[in-house]
N, C-alpha and C positions, 0 to 999 in steps of 0.2 A: 574456532567456535563463535567467537564474537562477530567475525565477518559474516557468518551464516545468519546469525540473529539479525544483524543490521540489514542484510539483503532481504530477509523475510519481512521485517517491519517496513522496509522501503516499498516492497511489492504490495503489502497489505494497505499501506497508505495510498498508493497509486490507485488500487482497486476501489478504495473508499471514496477517493476524489472522483473517480469515473462514475461511480454510482450516484454521487451527489449531483454531478453535472447532468446525468440522465434524468434524475427526478426534477431538476430545474432549481 
């Protein structure tokens, strides 16, 4: 369960970073 949560947060963090890079 903990692994799944970690993976989910990791993916969410990556998506957030990508969005920030797109905005500039």
